N, C-alpha and C positions, 0 to 999 in steps of 0.2 A: 503494500498499498505505499501512495506517495507521502507525502508531507500533507499536513492538516495544514486547511488554511482557516484566516480568521475570516469569518462571514460579520459584518455589522449591517446593523435591524435597527433602525430611528423607527420609535414609536411612538406619534404625540397625536394628540389635538388638536381638532381641525385639520388642516393642507401644512402644515408645520415642517414635518417630517421630505414631503418631497422640495416644500422649495429650499429647507436649507441642503438638498442635495443637488438643485439644480444651480442655486448660490454657489456653491466648492465647486460648480464642474467649470461652472464660466474661470474662476481662479486657478482649477488645476486641469481640464479640462477630462478627459472621459475617467473613469472610476471604477474598479471592478469588486466585486461579491460586496457588495453594496445593495439594502434592500428601503423602500418606505413600505410604513402600514401609515396609513391618515385611521385617525379617528374624526369621522364628522359629525354633527350633533345628529341627525340623521340613521346614522350603525349603531344597533343595541349594540351590548357589553360583549356576547354570548359570539356575535358573529367575530367580533378585535380580537378574542382569545381564538376561536377555530383559524384564520388564519394567522397569527402565532404561532398554533400548534402545528400547523403544515407547515410553514417556513424551519422552524425549528426539527421538525423530523425528515424535511427534506434533504437536514443539514446534519445529520447525528454523527457522521467521524469530522467534524468539524469544529474549531470552535466558531464561539460565537460572544457577540459584544452585543448590548441593545442599549442602546442611548433612549429614552425616556424623556418628556420634558418635563415633567413637576414631580416633585417628590410627592404621594400620596394621589387618589383618585383612581379612573378606570382604569387607565395604562400599566399605573405600576399597578393593580391589583392581577390583573394577568398575568403578568411576570414573577409573580412569585412565589408558584410552582416550583419557578425553576432558580431559586436560592439555594437549592445545594446541588446543583448538578455543576461537577468542579469546571467543566470548561464552558459554560456560559455565565457571562460577568453583567452586573445591570449597573447603569450610571443615569441619574440622575440630572439634568440643568443642561441639555445639549445646548449645546452652543457652536458658531461657528469657527471657532479658532481651534478649539476636543477634534470638533471633524475632521477641521484641515491636518490636524497634528495626528489623528490618529488612521487615518488613508494614506501621510506619506509616508507611514512607520511600519505600516501592520503587515507585511510583507518583511521583512528585513528583522524585526525583532521576533525572539519567542513570546510565547503568549504571557506568562508570568511576565516578563520584559515589560512588556506590550502594555499589561495593566497597570504595572507603577507608575511608568511613566504620563499613563493616563491617570492617575490621582494626582502625580503629582502637578500636571499644569489644573486639575481643576483649582486649586488653593488661586492660580495668576490671572484663571482665563479673564476674572472680569477686572478693571483697572478703574481705581479711582483718578480721575487724569488730574484733577485739583488741589491733591496729594502729593500727584507725581511732577507737574509741573504748573510752573505759572505764563506760560506762552506754549501756543499751535501756531506752527509753519501753516500757512491755510491756501492752497495751489489756488490760482487764479484761473 
């Protein structure tokens, strides 16, 4: 059997997951092994759970990172049954910098090191610009 791949799943309320992927593609170009699961208000939780289950079952031989938009709510609830699966890691608070970092390193780092890198990036993903600097260069 070949090397395990790392599959990235974005699972968010509304269309945020798809929008994040489209934005990341504008910056990086095409990306492999990434899937969005949007949770629009008209979808029920059972259908959301079924979509996630199908993706996870389809990728049984791979490592999986699930990025959700917020801690709490339906997106987290459908992921909870996978908390004890060592090949699946779930992170809350997905944003563009973390997605870009993950997608540029996931094929080169062993899974445990990738998880450590994501955890370190979490603390610096948002920045208080006022505390960092009192000037901004604005391109005109």
